[in-house]
Structure formats: C-alpha cells, structure tokens
N, C-alpha and C positions, 0 to 999 in steps of 0.2 A: 572543420577548420579550427586551428588552434587560436585561442584568444591572444590578443596583442598585449604584452606587458611592457611597461616602461621603467627603466632604471635611471635615476637622476642623481647627479652629484652637484651640490649647490655651495659654492664659496668655501670649500674646505681649506683650513689652515692647520699647520702642525709645526711645533717647535720641538727640537731635541736639545735640551739645555737652553742656551741662549741663541742657538742657531735656528733660523727659520728655514724649514725644509720644504714646506708647501705653503703657498701664499695666494689663496683665493682661486682654487681650481674649480671650474664648473664644466660639466658636459653631460650628455645623456646617451642612452642606448635603448633601442627597442628589441624585443624578441625577433630573431631572424636577421638582425643586423650584425655587422662585423666592424667594430670600432677599434682603432689602434691609438696607443699612447707611445710616442717616440721621443727621443731626446738623448743628449750626451750623458755619460756617466755622472752621477751626482745631481742630476736634474730634479729628482724627486719621484721617479716612476714607481719604484718598488714601494716607497712609503705610501704613495697614492693607492696602490693596489692593496696594501695591508689595511688601509683605512676602509676601502671598499668592502673587503672581505670580512671586516669586523675584528681584526687582530689588534689594530690601533684605534683609539678614539680621537677624532679631530678636536683641536682646541676651539675651533669655530667652524660653522657650516653644518650642512645636513646631508644625509643620504636618504633618498626616497625610493620606494618601490610602489608603483601604481599610485603615487600621490601620498602614500603613508610614510611617515618618518620612521625609519628603521635604524637610525644612527646608533642607538643604544642596544640594539638586538645583538645577541651572541651570533657567531658565525653560522651555526647550524639552523638558525631560524630565519635566515635572510633570503632564502630562495636562490642563493648564489653559491657556486662551487669554485674554489681557488686552487690553481695548480702552481706551486712554487717553482723557483728556478732549479733547486736541487731535487734529485729523485726522492720521492716520498715513500717508496716501498721498503720493506725489510728484504734485503737482497738475498739472504740465506734461506728464505722461505719460498714456497711455490707461489705462483700468481694466484692460484685458487685460495691458498691460505691467507694471502693479503686481502683478497676480496672478502673472505669470511670475517676478518677483523673489521673491515669497513661496515659490513652488515650488522655486526654486534654493536658497534659504536653508534650507529644510526638507528638501531631498533628495527631493521628491515629483515625479513625472512631470507635465509640463505638460499631458498629455492629460486631466487631471482638471479643468482650468479650466472648460471649457464645461459639464461635468456639474454642477459645483458652482454655477456661475452660473445655470444653468437651475433647479436645485433650490431656490435661494434667491431666484429671481425677478429677477435682475439681468442676465440674458443679453443683453437688448436694450441694455444700457449698456456692454458690453465695449469697443466701439470708440470710445467717447467719451472726451475728455480729462476728467480728474477735476475740473478747474477749472470745467467747464461743468455739473457735477451739482449738484442741490439738496442742502441739508444732510441731509435725510432719505434721499435716494438714497445719499449718501456713507456714512451710518451703516449702512444695510442692506448696502452693498457691503463695508464693513470687517468686519462680522460674517460675511458670506459668505466673505471671504478667510480669516478665522480658522478656518473649518471645514476648511480644507485640512489643518490639523494634527490633525484628528479628536479634538478635545478632549472630555473628559468634563464639563468645567465651563467656563463663560464668566464672566469677571469684567469687568463693564461700569462704567466710571467716567464719570459724567455723559453718558450716551448721548443724552439729550434736549436737551442744551445747544445753544442757537443754532438750533433748528429750529422751524418753525411748528406750531400746534396740530394741523392736519390731518395733518402728517407724523408728529407724535408719536403720534397715534392709530394710524396705519398701522404705525409701528415697534413699538408695544405688541402689536398683533396678530402681527407678525412674531416678536417674542421669545416670545410665547405658543406659536406654532407650533414654535419651536425646543425649548422646554421639553417639549412633547408628544412630541418625538422621543427624549426620554430624556436630554437634556443639562441639567445643573444650571446655574442662573443666579444669580450674586451681583452685585447692582447697587447703585449709589449715585447719587442725583441730587437736585438742589434742587427739581425739580418734584415736590413731595411728593404731591400728589393723584394724579399719574400713577403714582408708585411704589406708592401705596396701592391703586390699581386693579389693578396688575400682580402684586404679590407677596402671598404667603400668610403669610410670617413677616417681621417687622420688628424690627431691633435699633437702638436709639437710643444713639448715642455722644455723650458729653459729657466734655470735658477728658480724652480718652484712655481712657475707661472706658465699657463698656456699662451704662447706668443703667436701661434698660427694654427688655423684649422681649415679643413677643406677636403676635397677629393684627392686621391693620389696625384693626379695631374696638377691640381692647384698647388700642392705642397712642393712638388718637384720644381715648379716654376717660381716658387716663393723666394724673394730676396732674403727674407729673414731666415728661412730654412737653410739656405746656402751659407749665410753668415754664421748662424749658431750651431749648425749640425753637419750638413752635407759637405761643405766646401765648394769651391768653384768648378771642380772637375767631375762632380758626380753626374752620372748618366743613367737614365732609366728607360 
C-alpha cells in the first residue's frame, strides 16, 4: 500500500507590482485526492499554481510537503509535476524524442520511456511527431511524461482546454486512474462541469481569495458561487 503524503498551502500572498494577485490562500491535498481550484478569469488561479510548482515565490505564506517547508525549493525538488495551459512539447519532434529530453533534464535513464508510455497508454504514439497528435493525445502524453519524475502530486492548469468532448471524457478517466495509483491531483479548468465530475473537493477563488470550499454539490448550491462565478442559471 502506498504511503499517504500531504501537500499544504498556508496563507500565500503575491503582488505583481502594486497589485495584489493572491491574498491569503490556504488549502491542502493528500495523495489519491482530486482537488480543484475554480474561479473567473483574473481570480489568481494560474498565479497560485505557479507558486505551488515553484516558478513564483510567494511574498508571504508557506508551501509544505508532509509538514516540511518546501517554499524555497526549486520545481524539480518538490515532488510535484506541473502541466501548464499551453502544450509543452516540441511539436516538430517525435513523442519519443520529447520523452528523451525529459529524461536527460531529470537525470533518469531513457530505458524508462517505453515502460512509462505503455503504463499510460501512449506507447503506440511514441514514433509520431507531436504535431500530428490530437489535443487529447497530447494531454495524455504530457501527463505520462510528467510521471518520469515520479511525482507525488500533479498540478494541472486547464488540461481540458482546446480538446473535444470525447477526448475530455477519456482524459477524465485517465486522471481518475492516476489518482487511484496514489498520486494527488490539483486541477483548474474553465470546463466547470467536467471539473465537478472529476474532483471531490472544490475551492472557489475570487479576487485572490478562497471564498467557498466544499464538495461539488456544496459548491453548486452555494450562493457565493452563483454570485461570483456560476450565475443564476447554472445547472449540474
């Protein structure tokens, strides 16, 4: 049985210039859990994710992994793997070549590539150029590549953006299977219904603060969520 690990965000704050982007955000995620951060554009979701992943340093607050302060750790030492909104592959190269680069940068033997690709269901795509893959195939392959780092947590920023509904459904099943392997998932996406289907805990960010938290059912019923994000006609 896999050990349970806990990732915690404590009171993080971030200003860009004089503008406050994040103002005291706190939440946690355990391995095997699926936690969502939702909210309108400009609410601070991506900034929060960049702080979690180690690309931004918070002005205040801490990031903890199993109780240890990792706020100042570089991204590759955090036990966390980050998937940005934009495709992070070199599209004129094959998937295998992209995986090779990931292995070189992380100091992992290239012999792991076929094993990872088979485990994540993308082995048949390895010799194809990334530009020929569908949006859903690219997303699955990007997550498979992240697994080379053996992360305890995946941070997924807009993973459903730009892919068709069938591919979204396939990707949801894929993320569920990753979660069942004992990896924690922290996700943000504007396809709210899909996020509600996938995650068990939802945090709503508005103007840099978490204004509501709970199960999908709690959030759908929330007056604050309707006021700040969903509107009165949203149905789930």
